[in-house]
N, C-alpha and C positions, 0 to 999 in steps of 0.2 A: 485517663487510663487508670484502671483499678487492678491492683495486683494482690494476690493472696499467696503468702509463703508459709506453708505448713512446716513447722520445725525450723523456723527462720531465725532463732536466737543464737545459733551456732556460727562458726566462722564463715561458711559458705553463704548462709543467710545474710550475714553482715555485709559481705561483698556485694550481694545482689541489692540490698537496701541502699548502699552507698551509690551504686550505679544508677538506680531508678529514682532516688529521692528528688532529683531536679527534673524528672521527666513525667512522673506519675502524679495524679491528683490524690490517690489513696494507695497506701501500702499497708496491708493488714497481715500481721504475724500471728499465726495460730501457735500458742505456746502453753506449756503447763504452768508457767510462772509469769507473774506480772513483770514487764520490762519497762524501764524508764525510756521513753522515746520522744521525739519531736516530730511535729507535722512535716510531711504527710504520713508519717509512720505511726501506727498504733498497734497495740497488742490486744488480742482477744484470747481469753482463756478457753482451753479445751483439754480433754484427757486423752485424745487420740484413739479412743476405743468406743465411745458411745455418742449417739446423736444428741445435740443440744441446740441452744439458741445460736451458737456459733455458725450453724449451717446457713443462716440467713445472710451472713456476711459475704457468702459466695455468689449471691444473686448479682447478675450483670457484670461479673468480673471479666476482665479481658484476658487474664492469665492466672492459672493456679500452678504453683510449683511445689511439689511434695519432696521435702528433704528429710522426713522423719526416719529415724533409725538409730538404735543404740550403737555407739562407736565400736568398731571391731578391734580397737587398740586395747585389748584385754586378754587374759588367759581364756582359752576355750574350755572352760568348765561346763558341765551340763547346764548349770543355772545361767551362765552367760550366753551359751549357745541358744537356749530357749528364749532368752530376752532379745537377743539379736534378731532372731527369726520372728518372734511375736510382735515386736515393735514395728517392724517393716510391714508385715502382712496385715495386722490389725488397723494401722493407720491408713493404709491404702484402701482396705475394704470399707472402712467407715466414710472416707472421703467419697468413695464410689456411691455409697448409699445416699449421701447428702446431695451429690450432683444429680442423681436420678430424680430427686424429689423437688428440684428447683424449677421455677417457672422460666427463668432465664439463666441457665447454667453458664459457667465460664466458657469463653470461646476456645480456649486452649488449656490443656492440662499437660504440663511437663513433669514426667515421673522419673525420679532418681533411680538409677541402677549403678552398677560398678563394672569397670573393666576386669575386675576379679572374676567375673563369670567365665572367662576363658581359661583354659588349662595352662599349666606351666609350659612355656614354649621358648626355646632358644632358636629354633629353625623357622617355624611357620609364622608369617605375619598374620595377625588376627584381624580380619575385616568383618563387617557385619554379615556378609554373604558367606565367607569361607571360614570364619572363625570356629574353633572347636571348643565347646563348653567342657569344663572340668567336672569332676565328680566328688571332690572332697567337701567338707562342711561349708566353707565360705562360698564355694562355687554353686553348690546346691541351694544355699540360702538366696543367692541372686536369682537363680532359676525360679524358685517359688515366689519370690518378690515380683518378678516380671509376670509370671503366670497369673498372680492375683490381679494385677492391673489389666491384663489382657482379657480377663473374664468379665470385666465391667462393661455393660452396654453404654457406648458413648455416641449415640446417634446425633447429638447436637453439639458435641465437643470434639475438637481435634486433639488426638492423643499422640504424644511423643515420649519415647523412652530414651534417656541419656545414660549410656554406659561410660561413666566418668573415670578417668585415670587420676593419679595424684595431682592435686591442684597446688601449684607453687605460689605462695604469697608470704608477705613479710609478717603479718600479724599473728597467724596461727597455722595449724596444720603441721605437716611434716617438715616444711622448709626451715622454720626457725630452729627446730631440733637438730637438723642436719648442720646448720650453721654453727650451733654450739659445739657439735662434735669436731668440726674443723678448727674452731678457736682453741679447743683443748688438745689439738695435735692428733686427733683420732679420725682424721678425714680421709683415710685410705680406703681401699676397696673393702667391701663387706662380703665375707665368704669367698667364693671363687672369683667374684667380680664379673663373671660372665653372664649373670642373669640380667635380663633387659628391664629397664625402667621406662614406663610410659608416663608421661607428664603433660601438664598444660599450665600455662601462665594464667593467673587469676583474671587478668583482663581479657584473655581469649575465652576463658570460661563464660564470662558475662557477655562477651561478644557473640558466642554461640547461642546463648539464651535469647539475645535480642534478634539475632538472625532468624531463629526459628519463629519468634513472635511476628516478625515482619514478612515472613515468606509463607503465605497461606497454604501452599502445597506441601510444605514440610510435614511429614508424619512418619510414624513407625519408629524404628530403632536407629540411633546414631551413636557412633563411638566418639566420645568427647575427649580427645587426646590430641597432642601435637602430631605433626606429620613425621617427626624424627625421634622414635624411641632409641635409647642409647643403652649401652651396658652400664652396670653399676660402677665398674672401674672408670669408665669414661665420665660418668656423671660426677663422681666424687673428685676426680682429677680436675674437671672443669670448674667445679665449685671452689676448690682450693685456689686455682688460678684467679678466679673472679674476686676472691677475698684476699688475694696476695699473701697466702699462707704457704710457705715453701716446705713445711715439715708435716707429714701425715702418716701415722701408723695404721696399718691394715687391721681389720678385725676378723680373725679366723672363725669358721663356723662354730666350733666348740665353745668359743668365748661368747658368741652371739646367743647361743642356746642357754648358756649359764646366765648371761645378763638379762635375757628375756624373762626368765623365771623370777629374778630379783625385782625387776621393775613392773612385773605383771602384764606382760604382753606376749605375742607369738612371733617367732622368727619368720613365719610365712610372709609377714608384712615387708620384710627385707629380702628374703632369699627366693621368693617366688619370681619367676621370670615372666614379665608382662610385656609382650611384644604386640602392641595394638596400633592399628592404622585407621585414620578417620576417612575411609574411602567414600562414604556417602556424602559427608560434608564437602569434600573436595570436588566430587563429581557434580554436586549441585551448586557449586560456585562460591562456597565460603572461602574467605581469604584470612589467613592468620596474621595477626599483628606481630607475633613472636614465633616464626616458623622453625627456628633452630634454638638449641639449648644455650649457645653462647649469648645470643641477644637477650634471652630471657634472664639469664643469670646476671649479666651486666646491668640490666634495668633494676632487678631486685636488690643487688648489692649497692648500686648507686643510691637508690632510695633509702637504704639503711643508713648510709653515711650522712644523708641530708637530715634524717630524723633525729 
């Protein structure tokens, strides 16, 4: 099995590499910088904007996963907004050009997107069929990202878009930062606490990737999120319990906005309500290893104590 991971040097790419390193004969990371790796993983340099010798690495690949995109954990200045959009569209476009020129293109292309594509919702559960797209910057960026992928002719490659929620894992991403807040006694609700959090355990994230790979009829758009979105208040309370921390101060909205400016991020990442449901995965038979928040948090906190 040959796997290509574009933008695979980040947290999610590391999770995928760990999962497939004992299953695949080759795992090739397309990256802007040289990474120290061990077989079967190797790094191939590219700039994510122009064709080069890297395109030949895609020949006869079983799966291409595109994770490229500047982090949205930043202030939405015009410069950052342009780079967030450019990095996603340019990399998707150039991968599309490469795939069309290959004699034996990848059998499967899994394209990253985000559950952020849906509007702020307290009431409506966002499914692939009934979900309503939003119209602010981050939501529009996701729409343009997906539209770029959908314009690529993939006559010989199966295409899947994953609208991924927050991935919970110990090594990086949002979860270690939330744990630090809890340790500092700041693990109470954020803002009103009524906004919904859609999440998925990192093992279920890779389970979704593997399920798609091994189910040849899986195509189109899938919500990559657990079947149990919870309110921010419930999420933080559950995390405090899992970590055995009894004291937790809440963070009012005005304090979050002030703090976001200091650390260079946006409150949307915390205050937007993402109520996402993986209807297509469930309808097509996918089974979650961690279907509820309690089981996910117990596993992650137990692994922390062992590390």
